[in-house]
N, C-alpha and C positions, 0 to 999 in steps of 0.2 A: 454572489461573493462567493469566494474559496475559501476554506478554512479546510487547512492541515493538520491529518488525526494520525497524523505518522511519526515517529521520533525524532526525525529528522527533518532541516531543510530540504524542500523541492527547488530545486533550480530548473527552470526552464531553461531551455536554448535554442537558436533559430535551427531551422530544418539543414540546414548545411553544414553544421557546426560538427568538426572532421575528433572521431572518435583517437585516441593515442596522445592528446593532450594535459599534461600537468597542469596547468595555468588555469585555474577553474572562469576566468573573464571573457577571454574570447567568444564569443557569439552568445554573453548568455542574457535572457530577453529579460527576466522577473526572479527573483525568491519570495518561494512561499515558507514561511516560517512556520515551525509547529508549534500547535497550542501544549498548553503545560499536561494536560493527559492527553496520549495518545489511547486511541482505540483496540481493543484486540481481540480476536476469534475466543469465545467461551467455548472451554471443556467439560462435555458432563461423562464422567465414569458412567457405564451401563453396569459392566459385571469384568470377575478378571478369570482368569483358566490357565493352564497348563497346556505347553504346548511342547514337545521334548523336553520338558526340565525345564522352559524357562516361560516365566509370567508375561502374558502379555493382557494388556489391561482393553478391554472393548469400548471406546470413547465416543460419543457423540459432540460433532460441532455441529454450528451454527446459528449461534446466540451471540452475539457482539455485546463488551464489556466497553465504556465509555463511550459509546454513541448518542448522539444527540438523537431525537427525535426528526422528525421530515419538520423543516422550515422553507416557508415562499420562497423563490431565491436563492436558496444557499445551497451548495455542493461540499461535499465533502472527500476529500484524498483518504484514500484508506489503503492497510496494505491490501495487494494480492488475495490472499487467503482470508479477509475480513468482504473483502468485493464478491468472489465467487461467490461465497457461502449465502450471501444475501441479496446476490442482485436478481433473482425471482421477485425476490418482493421490496428491493428498496432499488430507484432511479438517479439518486441525489451521488450515489458512491463514484469517487472516480479515483481511479489509478494510473502511475507514471506510466509512460508507452513510447517505447521508441527511445529505450536508454542509450545514454552516453558515456564513456568509458576514459577513463586517463589510460596512459600506457603500460598501468601493473595489472588491466582490464576488469580493475573494481568502479563500480554503479558510480556515478559524480552528482547524475543528474538525466532529466530526458528532454527528449524532444514535441512532445505532445501531455495529452492526457486522453485516456480511452473511459469510456463508461462502460464495463463489463455486463451482458447480456445472456 
């Protein structure tokens, strides 16, 4: 089972779906609808300092908000920042891979899912 924890539907297309088409239907294999609450990357402020008169906040990334515990047989589609931050600890996270773009260059889907390692 694959659960979508991004804020938008994940459209998965056939491998040879060309880029540059505005119609969402050609080559569409399936759509993974998003869950109500997406997983987000948590930010923990460490300290603040001035650099050349500009306030710079030192922050730590790495914990996720809204990400369920592992469940046997379940994979979660998450944003790339969430997956990369947790890749060493979570083998159940997937990201959209081999993006499909419309005529304006906007990502409308993907051809595969990938597991960052």
